[in-house]
N, C-alpha and C positions, 0 to 999 in steps of 0.2 A: 504493500499499499505506500502511496505517496502522501507525504505530510502536507496539509492545508496550509499554504502560505500566501501573504499579502502580494498581489500581481504589481504592486508599485514599488515595494521595497524589500520584499522578502520575508517580513516578520511572521512570525508562525502563528498558527491558532487562529487566523482569519483570512478570508479571500480577498479584503480590501480594508484596508485600515483607515481610521479616521484622519490620520495625518494626511495620507495620500489624497483622502477625500476632499480636504481643506485645500491642498496644493492645487488641485485641479479645479477648485471652485473660484479660484482668483480671477480678478476682473480680466478680460480678452487683453491681448496688446496688438499693436499694429505691426503688421510685417510688410517688408519691402523687398520683394524678391528680385533677383536680377533680370528674369524675364517678366515684366509687367501685365498682367491680364487686362488692365484698363478699368478694373473695378477695385473697391477695397479689399483688402486682405487681413482678416483676422486670425490670431492664434491663441489658444487657450493656455500657452506657456511655451517656453523653449523645451527643445528636444534633448533633454537630461533629466535626471532624477525619476521621479515616479512617472512622468510624461512618458520617458523613453522606455523604461521598463515595462509598462503597462501595454504600450503598443508593440513592442517586441513580444511579450508574452501571449497577446492576442492573436498576433499574425504569425508567429513561427512555432509557438508552443503549445497551440490548440487550447487557450485559455478563454473559451468562448464565454465563459461566466462574466469576463470583464467587459463585454459589450455593453451590460447594464450600467454599471456606474461611469463608464465613459460616455454614455448616451445621456445620462443625467447631468454630466458635466457639460456635454454640449448644449443641451437644453438650456442650462443655466447662462451659459455665455450668449446664447441667441436671445434669451431674455434681456440680459444687461444691455447688448447691442441695440435692441428695441428700445430699451428705456433711455438709452443716450441719443436716440433719434438717427442712429447708423442704418436703420432698416424701414422699408417703407411699411405702412399701416395698410397693407393690401388685404382684399377679401379671401383670397388664397396664396398660399405660401408653399413651395416646394423645397423641399430638401433633397438635392440632386447628389448622389455619390460620385465622387472621381471615378473615371473608367479603370477597368481591370481586364487583363485577359481571361477568357473564359476557363482555360487551362489551370490557371492560378487560382481562380476562385474555386473551381472543382477541387483541386488539391488541398486546399484549405478548408473544405467544408462549408463553402460560401465566402462571400465577400465580408471582410471584416467592417469595413466602412458603412455598407449597407446595414449592416446589423447595428452599427453604433447608432446611425441614423434613425432605424427603426425603433429603437429604444428611447431616442430623444423625442420623436414625433409627437406620441400621446400626450407628453407632458407640456407640450406646447399649445394644444388646443386643436380644436375641430378644423380649423382652418388650415391645418399644416398637415402635410402628408408627405411620405418619401416617394420619389420618382427616380428609379434606376433607369435612366435614358441612355447612358453611355457606355460603351465598350471600347476597348483597345483592339485594334487589328493584330492577328498572329504575324503579321510583317514587321511590326515594330519590335525592335532587339532590346534586350535588356539595357536600362538605362543606366546601371550602376558603373561608375568610373568616368562617365561622360561629363563634359563640361556643359555650361549653359547652351552654347550655340549648338553642340552636339546634339544634346537632349531636344532641343526645339527642332532641329533638322530631323531627327530620329521620330519625332511625332507628328511632324506636318502630313496631314492626310490619314494618320493611323488612328485616331479618335473619330468616331462616327456614332451615330444614333442607333441604339439596339434596334433590331429587325422587329418592326410591328409596333415600336414605340410610338405614341401619339402626344406631343407635347400639350399640356393644358392652356387654352387660349386666356390671355388676360392674366395668368397668374405671375407672381413675381417669384424669384429662385435664390437660394442660396446653395453654392457648390460647396460640398463638404469633402475634406480629405483628411488622412492622418498625418502625414509629415510633409512640410512644406521643406522642399530643397531649392533648386533653383526657380521654380515658378513655371518651367516649361509645360508640364502637365496640365495645371490650371489654366494656363494661358491658351493652349489649344482647346480645351474644354469649353472655355467662356466663348470662343471665337465660333465652333461648332454650334453651341447652343444659340447663339445671336443669330446665325445664320438660319435657324430653324424657327425663329421667332419667340426664342425664350428670354426673357429679361433677367438676367442674373445681377441681384442687387449687390452682393457681396461673396467673397469666398471666406470660409471659416474652416481652420485646420486644428487639429489637435494639438499639435506641436509644430514649431519652426526650427529648423536646424540652423 
């Protein structure tokens, strides 16, 4: 049997401790990626400490139970941004997960970002729903080790609407991702969504590198 430990700090006896909960419940911070998507980008924190450990545990170590506390933190961050006036008071708001390869999502038992968004949406009210509209083509190679320009070239044309996806007319959207690095993925995602009539009000990520 494996011991129960906190997904953010490794503390034994709990899956998610109060200290890590407080760390992820801090106010969002503005992020400024090298590849700018043309909309405001916000992060729940820096990619270190419990933010980093929880994301790695969720994505790489099958800690699917962490989708719930991360979703709670995302919902809190979105509510703070709305209170600051950084988000429109729209009748309908979409949480759109950043695109992933189908093969990668299948290997992980589902897309972690979509799972986090799905846990955040109920806490944000009936006007908010998750809309997994985007996928990454299999032609795009792994972006690890690529600089900002190379990532942008690699993703150009590789992000597309999911087959059969129909954007909600008149809805505003928040693009959600786990880690912001160069900004190439969110920039290409915002471009594709805009071309398909989706108004992205902001990008919100769990952590900024």
